C-alpha positions in Angstrom: 46.4 108.6 77.7 44.6 105.6 76.1 45.2 104.2 72.3 42.9 107.1 71.3 45.5 109.6 72.4 48.3 108.2 70.9 46.6 107.8 67.5 46.5 111.5 67.3 49.8 112.3 68.3 51.5 110.0 66.5 54.0 110.9 63.7 53.8 109.8 60.1 54.4 105.9 59.4 58.2 107.4 58.0 58.8 109.7 61.0 57.3 107.0 63.4 59.9 104.5 61.3 63.4 106.8 61.7 62.3 107.3 65.6 62.6 103.7 66.2 65.4 103.2 64.0 67.3 106.2 66.5 66.3 105.3 69.6 67.3 101.6 68.5 70.8 102.6 67.9 71.1 104.9 70.8 70.4 101.9 73.5 72.9 99.7 71.8 75.5 102.6 72.1 74.4 103.4 75.5 73.8 99.6 77.0 76.8 97.0 74.6 74.6 94.5 76.8 71.7 93.8 74.6 70.1 92.6 78.3 69.8 96.1 79.4 68.2 98.0 76.2 64.8 98.6 76.2 64.5 99.6 72.0 65.1 97.4 69.3 64.5 97.5 65.3 65.3 94.9 62.8 65.2 96.0 59.4 64.8 92.1 58.3 62.6 91.0 60.4 60.6 89.4 57.9 59.7 88.9 54.1 59.4 92.7 53.3 58.6 93.7 57.1 60.7 95.7 59.2 60.0 95.2 63.4 60.8 97.8 65.9 60.3 96.5 69.9 60.6 97.9 72.9 60.8 95.6 76.1 61.2 97.4 79.9 62.1 94.1 81.1 58.9 94.1 83.6 56.5 92.5 81.2 55.4 95.6 79.7 56.2 95.3 75.8 55.3 96.9 72.5 56.1 95.9 68.6 55.9 98.0 65.3 55.7 96.4 62.6 56.5 98.0 59.4 55.8 97.4 55.7 55.0 99.0 52.5 51.1 98.4 53.2 51.7 100.7 56.3 52.6 100.3 60.2 50.2 97.7 62.9 51.4 98.6 66.5 50.6 96.0 69.6 51.5 97.2 73.0 51.3 95.2 76.1 50.8 96.0 79.9 51.1 93.2 81.9 49.2 95.0 85.0 46.5 96.5 82.7 43.2 96.0 83.8 42.6 95.2 79.8 45.0 92.3 80.3 44.0 88.9 78.1 44.9 87.5 81.8 41.5 89.3 83.6 39.6 89.4 80.5 38.3 85.5 80.0 41.7 84.6 78.2 41.0 87.2 75.1 41.8 90.4 74.0 39.6 93.1 75.5 36.5 93.6 73.3 37.6 96.4 70.4 41.2 96.4 71.0 41.9 94.4 68.1 38.4 93.5 66.6 38.7 96.0 63.7 42.0 95.6 62.5 42.1 95.2 58.9 43.1 92.1 56.9 46.2 93.7 55.6 47.2 93.1 59.2 45.1 90.2 60.3 47.8 87.9 60.8 50.0 89.9 62.8 47.3 89.7 65.5 47.5 86.2 65.9 51.6 86.2 64.9 53.2 83.3 67.1 55.9 86.3 68.5 53.2 88.1 69.9 51.1 85.5 71.5 51.2 83.4 74.4 52.0 79.4 74.8 48.3 79.1 74.1 47.8 81.4 71.4 46.2 84.7 73.1 47.4 87.6 71.4 49.1 89.6 74.6 47.8 92.8 73.5 46.4 95.8 75.5 46.9 98.8 72.5 46.5 98.2 69.2 47.0 101.1 66.7 47.0 100.3 62.5 47.5 103.2 59.5 47.7 101.8 56.2 49.7 103.3 53.6 47.3 105.6 52.2 45.5 106.6 55.2 45.9 110.3 56.8 45.8 109.0 60.1 46.5 106.3 63.2 43.5 104.0 63.2 42.1 102.2 66.6 39.2 100.2 67.7 36.3 101.1 69.1 36.9 100.6 73.1 35.4 101.2 76.5 37.9 101.9 78.9 37.7 100.3 82.1 36.4 103.3 84.5 39.2 105.1 86.9 42.1 104.0 85.7 44.4 106.8 84.8 46.3 104.4 81.9 43.7 101.6 81.4 45.8 100.2 78.4 49.5 101.2 79.6 49.6 103.5 76.5 51.3 106.1 79.0 53.9 104.1 79.5 54.4 102.0 76.6 54.3 105.4 74.0 56.0 107.8 76.2 58.3 108.7 74.0 56.8 107.8 70.6 54.2 110.4 71.2 57.3 112.9 72.7 59.7 112.4 69.8 62.0 114.8 71.3 66.0 114.4 71.8 64.9 115.8 75.4 62.6 113.2 76.9 65.0 110.3 75.5 68.0 112.5 77.0 65.8 112.3 80.3 64.6 109.0 79.8 68.0 107.8 79.4 70.0 109.5 82.4 67.1 108.3 84.8 67.5 104.5 83.3 71.5 104.3 82.8 72.5 106.8 85.9 74.7 108.6 84.1 74.7 112.1 81.9 74.0 111.4 78.3 75.1 114.4 75.8 72.0 116.4 74.4 73.7 117.2 70.6 74.6 113.7 70.0 70.8 112.6 70.5 69.5 115.3 68.8 72.1 114.0 66.0 71.3 110.6 66.5 67.4 111.7 66.1 68.4 113.2 62.8 69.7 110.5 61.7 73.3 111.6 61.0 75.3 109.1 60.0 77.4 107.3 62.6 81.0 107.9 62.7 83.5 107.6 66.4 83.3 110.9 67.1 79.1 110.6 67.7 79.6 107.2 69.1 82.3 107.9 71.8 80.6 111.9 72.7 77.6 108.9 74.2 79.6 106.2 74.9 83.4 106.6 75.3 84.2 102.8 76.1 82.4 102.1 72.8 84.3 101.7 69.5 82.5 101.9 66.2 83.6 98.3 65.0 81.9 97.0 68.0 78.5 98.3 66.7 78.9 96.5 63.1 76.2 94.3 64.2 73.7 96.6 65.4 74.4 99.1 62.5 73.4 96.3 60.4 70.4 94.7 61.6 68.9 98.4 62.9 69.5 99.7 59.1 71.2 103.2 60.3 73.4 105.4 58.1 77.2 104.7 58.7 79.7 107.4 58.1 81.6 106.5 55.0 85.5 106.2 55.8 87.8 108.7 54.4 
């Protein structure tokens, strides 16, 4: 899979935003320790911008910036043959060349570059609010690589977009059973209450998640 395949399979911008919030909330419940989480969502990242992110702790990551103008996706696989560190210190030709002006500032955003200002990117997609599909640059991928830009490992849960896929990954990662019904409820953005939290992690209290709920912008059940 490459960015080309991801572009065909990603959901709409609103649906992707909801999915990213669900993933972040699930990780927050399953792992009270921030250091062991993969998925995050900051509903107040910038002026009119929200940030979804994934960091596997091994050098691979993605960020998705949501705004009124649409969504911008940046992925970085540190072992990809398309890494800037293997291509004369710049992004692989075509990856960010065609990013439209509305997202141009995000290509060089300091949070998404190294200390020399080089964009850390091996895969890039975007979709403006008026677009009917996701876009990517015109790229000649390096031959004989099953995952040349890291898209398969980076965006698997986003293109699968199923509670079953998350359950499988989470049980492998956290090495414990993960309740599928609860995952389905989180994917449906069911308002969070103690019962739902406990069905995923009996050791976590709803009150412990107050900051995460606020940061993610996840709905919370009203107290009776």
